[in-house]
C-alpha positions in Angstrom: -61.0 74.1 5.0 -63.7 75.2 7.4 -61.2 76.9 9.7 -59.9 79.1 6.8 -63.5 80.2 6.0 -64.2 81.2 9.6 -60.8 83.0 9.9 -61.5 85.1 6.8 -65.0 86.1 7.8 -63.9 86.7 11.4 -61.3 89.4 10.4 -63.6 91.0 7.8 -66.8 91.0 9.8 -65.7 90.9 13.4 -64.3 94.4 13.7 -67.4 96.5 14.3 -67.4 96.3 18.1 -70.2 97.1 20.4 -71.4 100.2 18.3 -71.8 98.0 15.2 -73.3 94.7 16.3 -75.0 93.6 13.1 -71.9 92.2 11.3 -70.9 90.4 14.5 -74.3 88.8 14.7 -73.9 87.4 11.2 -70.4 86.2 12.2 -71.8 84.4 15.2 -74.5 82.7 13.0 -71.9 81.7 10.5 -69.6 80.3 13.2 -72.4 78.3 14.6 -73.2 76.7 11.2 -69.6 76.0 10.5 -68.9 74.3 13.8 -72.0 72.1 13.4 -70.7 71.2 10.0 -67.2 70.5 11.4 -68.5 68.3 14.2 -70.4 66.2 11.7 -67.5 65.7 9.4 -66.5 62.1 9.0 -62.9 60.9 9.8 -60.4 61.3 12.6 -59.9 65.1 12.2 -63.5 66.2 13.0 -62.6 66.8 16.6 -59.3 67.9 18.2 -57.4 65.0 19.9 -56.1 67.4 22.6 -58.5 67.5 25.6 -56.7 70.6 26.9 -58.5 72.7 24.3 -61.9 71.4 25.4 -61.0 72.1 29.0 -59.9 75.7 28.1 -63.1 76.2 26.2 -65.1 75.0 29.3 -63.2 77.5 31.6 -64.0 80.4 29.2 -67.7 79.8 28.9 -68.3 78.6 32.5 -68.6 82.2 34.0 -71.3 83.6 31.6 -73.2 80.3 31.6 -73.3 80.2 35.4 -74.2 83.9 35.6 -77.3 83.2 33.5 -78.7 80.4 35.9 -81.8 81.7 37.7 -81.5 81.9 41.5 -84.1 82.1 44.3 -84.7 85.5 45.7 -83.0 84.6 49.0 -79.7 84.2 47.1 -79.7 87.0 44.6 -81.0 89.6 47.1 -78.0 88.7 49.4 -75.5 89.6 46.7 -73.8 93.1 46.6 -76.3 95.4 44.9 -79.1 92.9 45.4 -81.2 95.3 47.4 -81.1 97.9 44.6 -82.3 95.3 42.1 -85.0 94.2 44.6 -86.3 97.8 44.9 -86.4 98.2 41.2 -88.3 94.9 40.7 -90.7 95.8 43.5 -92.0 98.6 41.3 -93.4 95.9 39.0 -94.2 93.4 41.7 -91.4 90.9 40.9 -89.1 91.4 43.9 -89.7 87.8 44.9 -89.1 86.2 41.5 -86.1 84.1 40.5 -83.4 86.1 38.9 -80.1 85.2 37.3 -76.7 86.1 38.9 -76.0 88.8 36.2 -77.6 92.2 36.5 -78.4 92.1 32.8 -79.2 88.7 31.3 -79.4 90.1 27.6 -75.9 91.6 27.9 -74.4 88.4 29.5 -76.1 86.3 26.8 -74.6 88.5 24.1 -71.2 88.0 25.8 -71.7 84.3 25.8 -72.7 84.2 22.1 -69.6 86.3 21.2 -67.4 83.5 22.4 -68.7 81.1 19.7 -66.5 82.2 16.8 -63.1 82.4 18.7 -63.7 79.1 20.5 -64.9 77.4 17.3 -61.8 78.5 15.5 -59.6 77.4 18.4 -61.1 73.9 18.3 -60.9 73.7 14.6 -57.2 74.7 14.5 -56.5 72.1 17.1 -57.8 69.4 14.8 -55.5 70.4 11.9 -52.1 69.0 10.9 -49.1 71.3 10.5 -49.5 72.1 6.7 -53.1 73.2 7.3 -52.0 75.4 10.2 -49.4 77.0 7.9 -52.2 77.9 5.5 -54.0 79.7 8.2 -50.9 81.7 9.0 -50.7 82.7 5.4 -54.3 83.8 5.4 -53.8 85.9 8.6 -50.8 87.6 7.0 -52.6 88.3 3.7 -55.7 89.6 5.4 -53.5 92.0 7.5 -51.9 93.2 4.3 -55.3 93.7 2.7 -56.4 95.6 5.8 -53.4 97.8 5.4 -54.2 98.4 1.7 -57.8 99.3 2.6 -56.5 101.7 5.2 -54.4 103.4 2.6 -57.5 103.9 0.5 -59.3 105.2 3.6 -56.6 107.8 4.1 -56.5 108.8 0.4 -60.3 108.9 0.0 -61.1 110.9 3.1 -62.8 108.0 4.8 -65.0 107.0 1.8 -63.8 103.4 2.1 -64.5 103.0 5.8 -66.6 99.9 6.7 -68.0 101.5 9.8 -68.8 104.9 11.2 -65.4 105.8 12.4 -64.7 106.9 16.0 -61.1 107.6 14.9 -61.2 109.6 11.6 -58.1 110.4 9.6 -56.2 107.2 10.5 -55.8 103.7 9.1 -58.7 101.5 10.2 -58.8 98.8 7.6 -61.4 96.2 8.4 -61.9 97.5 12.0 -63.9 100.3 13.5 -61.2 101.1 16.1 -57.6 102.0 15.5 -56.4 100.0 18.5 -58.0 96.8 17.1 -56.6 97.6 13.6 -53.0 98.0 14.9 -53.3 94.6 16.7 -54.4 93.0 13.4 -51.3 94.5 11.7 -49.0 93.4 14.4 -50.4 89.9 14.4 -50.0 89.9 10.6 -46.3 90.6 11.0 -46.0 87.6 13.4 -48.0 85.4 11.1 -45.8 86.4 8.1 -42.6 85.5 10.1 -44.1 82.2 11.2 -45.3 81.3 7.8 -41.9 82.0 6.2 -40.0 80.2 9.0 -42.2 77.1 8.9 -42.7 77.0 5.1 -41.7 73.6 3.7 -40.4 73.9 0.1 -42.2 71.8 -2.5 -40.6 70.1 -5.5 -43.8 70.6 -7.5 -43.8 74.4 -7.5 -40.2 75.6 -7.4 -41.0 79.0 -8.9 -43.6 79.7 -6.3 -41.5 78.4 -3.4 -38.6 80.6 -4.4 -40.7 83.7 -3.7 -40.7 82.9 0.0 -36.9 82.6 0.0 -36.7 86.2 -1.2 -35.9 88.2 1.9 -36.5 91.5 0.2 -40.1 90.5 -0.7 -40.8 89.4 2.9 -39.1 92.6 4.2 -41.2 94.7 1.8 -44.5 93.2 3.0 -43.3 93.6 6.6 -42.4 97.3 6.0 -45.9 98.0 4.6 -47.5 96.5 7.7 -45.2 98.5 10.0 -46.0 101.8 8.1 -49.8 101.0 8.3 -49.4 100.3 12.1 -47.8 103.7 12.6 -50.6 105.4 10.6 -53.2 103.9 12.9 -51.9 106.5 15.4 -52.4 103.9 18.2 -49.9 104.8 20.9 -49.9 101.3 22.5 -49.6 99.7 19.1 -46.7 101.8 18.1 -45.0 101.1 21.4 -45.5 97.4 20.7 -43.9 97.6 17.3 -40.3 97.1 18.4 -41.1 94.0 20.6 -43.2 92.5 17.8 -40.3 93.1 15.3 -37.9 91.4 17.7 -40.3 88.5 18.2 -40.7 88.2 14.4 -37.0 88.1 14.0 -36.7 85.4 16.7 -39.4 83.3 14.8 -37.4 83.6 11.6 -34.2 82.5 13.3 -36.0 79.2 14.2 -35.9 78.4 10.4 -32.5 76.7 10.1 -32.8 76.2 6.4 -32.1 79.9 5.7 -29.4 82.1 7.1 -31.7 84.8 8.6 -29.0 85.6 11.2 -26.6 86.6 8.4 -29.1 89.1 7.1 -29.4 90.8 10.5 -27.1 93.8 9.7 -28.9 94.6 6.4 -32.3 94.4 8.0 -31.2 96.5 11.0 -29.8 99.1 8.6 -33.1 99.1 6.7 -35.1 99.6 9.9 -32.8 102.5 10.9 -33.2 104.1 7.5 -37.0 103.8 7.7 -37.0 105.4 11.2 -34.7 108.2 10.0 -36.9 108.8 7.1 -40.0 108.8 9.3 -38.5 111.4 11.6 -37.8 113.6 8.6 -41.3 113.1 7.2 -43.0 114.0 10.4 -42.0 117.6 9.8 -43.6 117.7 6.4 -46.5 115.2 6.5 -49.9 116.1 8.0 -50.8 112.5 8.7 -47.5 111.7 10.5 -47.8 115.0 12.5 -51.2 113.8 13.6 -49.7 110.6 14.8 -46.9 112.4 16.7 -49.5 114.7 18.4 -51.2 111.5 19.8 -48.3 111.1 22.2 -49.5 114.2 24.2 -51.1 112.4 27.1 -52.6 115.5 28.7 -56.1 114.8 27.4 -56.1 111.1 28.1 -59.0 110.0 30.4 -57.9 106.5 31.2 -56.6 107.3 34.7 -60.1 108.5 35.7 -61.7 105.5 34.2 -59.4 103.1 36.0 -60.0 104.9 39.3 -63.7 104.9 39.0 -63.7 101.2 37.8 -61.7 100.2 40.9 -64.3 101.9 43.1 -67.1 100.0 41.3 -65.1 96.8 41.8 -64.9 97.5 45.5 -68.7 98.0 45.7 -69.5 94.7 43.9 -66.7 92.5 45.1 -66.3 89.5 45.2 -69.1 88.3 42.9 -69.1 90.9 40.0 -72.1 92.1 38.1 -72.2 89.9 35.1 -70.3 89.7 31.8 -71.2 92.5 29.5 -72.5 94.8 32.2 -69.6 97.2 32.5 -71.4 100.2 31.0 -74.6 100.3 33.1 -72.6 99.4 36.3 -70.0 102.0 35.7 -72.6 104.7 35.1 -74.3 103.8 38.3 -71.0 104.3 40.3 -69.6 107.2 38.2 -68.9 110.3 40.4 -71.0 113.3 39.6 -68.0 115.5 38.8 -67.0 113.1 36.0 -70.5 113.0 34.4 -70.6 114.5 30.9 -72.3 113.8 27.5 -70.0 110.9 26.8 -70.8 107.3 27.8 -67.9 105.1 28.7 -68.5 101.7 27.1 -65.3 100.1 28.3 -62.8 100.4 31.2 -59.8 100.6 28.7 -58.2 97.9 30.9 -59.5 94.4 30.2 -58.3 93.1 33.6 -60.2 95.7 35.6 -63.3 95.1 33.4 -63.1 91.4 34.0 -62.8 91.9 37.8 -65.9 94.2 37.7 -68.0 91.8 35.6 -66.9 88.5 36.9 -65.3 89.2 40.3 -63.1 86.7 42.0 -64.4 84.0 39.7 -63.1 85.9 36.7 -59.7 86.2 38.4 -59.6 82.4 39.1 -60.7 81.6 35.6 -58.0 83.9 34.2 -55.3 82.2 36.3 -56.5 78.7 35.3 -56.6 79.6 31.6 -53.1 81.2 31.7 -51.7 78.2 33.5 -53.3 75.8 31.0 -52.0 77.8 28.1 -48.5 77.9 29.6 -48.6 74.1 30.1 -49.7 73.6 26.5 -47.0 75.9 25.2 -44.2 74.1 27.2 -45.5 70.7 26.1 -45.8 71.7 22.4 -42.4 73.3 22.3 -40.9 69.8 23.1 -42.5 68.6 19.9 -40.6 68.2 16.6 -38.6 71.4 15.6 -40.7 72.2 12.5 -43.6 73.0 14.8 -41.7 75.7 16.7 -42.4 78.7 14.4 -46.1 78.1 14.8 -45.8 77.7 18.6 -43.7 80.9 18.8 -46.3 82.7 16.8 -49.1 81.6 19.1 -47.2 82.7 22.2 -46.2 86.0 20.8 -49.8 86.8 19.7 -51.0 86.1 23.2 -48.3 88.3 24.7 -49.2 91.2 22.4 -52.9 90.9 23.3 -52.1 90.6 27.0 -49.9 93.7 27.0 -52.4 95.8 25.0 -55.1 94.7 27.4 -53.5 96.8 30.1 -54.6 100.0 28.4 -57.4 98.8 26.0 -59.8 96.0 25.3 -58.5 93.9 22.3 -60.4 90.7 23.1 -63.7 92.6 22.9 -63.1 92.8 19.2 -64.4 89.5 17.7 -61.6 89.7 15.0 -58.9 89.8 17.6 -60.6 87.2 19.8 -60.6 84.8 16.8 -56.9 85.5 16.2 -56.3 84.7 19.9 -58.3 81.4 19.2 -56.0 80.8 16.3 -52.9 81.4 18.4 -54.1 79.0 21.2 -55.0 76.3 18.6 -51.4 76.2 17.5 -50.5 74.7 20.9 -52.8 71.7 20.5 -51.4 68.3 19.6 -52.5 67.4 16.1 -54.3 64.1 15.7 -51.9 63.3 12.8 -48.8 63.3 15.1 -50.3 61.2 17.9 -48.9 57.8 18.0 -45.6 56.0 17.2 -44.6 58.5 14.4 -44.7 61.3 16.9 -42.3 59.7 19.3 -39.8 59.2 16.4 -39.7 63.0 15.6 -39.8 64.2 19.2 -36.8 66.3 20.3 
């Protein structure tokens, strides 16, 4: 399955971020080759039947595409900041040349290319039937578990097993270069595990294998490992999101009416309380957990200053923005002198503010349109046959986690997380295999 291959490589190769672009370039090339292969596949499943996915993809790529279109000098010089660009180009005698809307065409082109893997995965997932989507949920959960195991080796080996030069040493990073991206991988893995178990259809051919997924203790053990790994990332936002994610995972399990998950509620709650109590005890005796606890001292956090200066930059470039991918050079240009030091802020640590700076009012409109379309697809798909609901709940929960974390970070700038968001949205698409008379018979 092409989508499975892309998902695996997306999580393994897509975690380097801006400081480690080489693996992401390889992922973009692979995604391009896979989507070409997928488009040329024979049969009815080569393209998603749901036009809403294609419309959403068009909304997402429209802004960077339009920002790369060259404009005559009369237009781009009239934009906010156009006079500064004209003065710079005057030094090389090109002040009257046609220029794109964006202030940095290479950066915006890189942003456009970074959309290829997540949009490709979204469209591929939308073309799959429910069993194939279940397989992708299993892959997401297994990769999250493998990332947690790799993180344990990283802690035990003093960073010897890191895949990237770590900006956050001494914590669980797994396949990612950033602890905040890693914790989202683990949280989404928890949701994928719950959705896979809740939507798993027992098979008569493999009763021994199927009985494994009826074992609540095994599922709980895997979930506990993911929870512990999430705590050991020392991501404050991720730890704060743990409880809502556990509640969402429980709600997804309850959708499975074949198993009495509700009856196991007291035992699971007791287990969670025991783990929390043990964790509080270990904090006093474990260096790693003490390091995690110290992260909740917000005195040295610089986000407030970043947000304030980003808002000022937005005011100077409103309403058109400066181009996708141009946050760093734009922010440096407007950064107050008293805030200048040796560090270079590469992100606003708030994806909504960064979108407004880079895309202006067009980004706000695109975000509203995309959210509205996703909500419509969620509502429409929820009315589908009940066996689809764990997958739909998974998709919605993943998007809520990413949206919440985006208030204080930039999860969608990680290609791994962007692809998982694409996986989530693809769950809302109408599968080609249920379009037609059979679908209406199973509709509730």
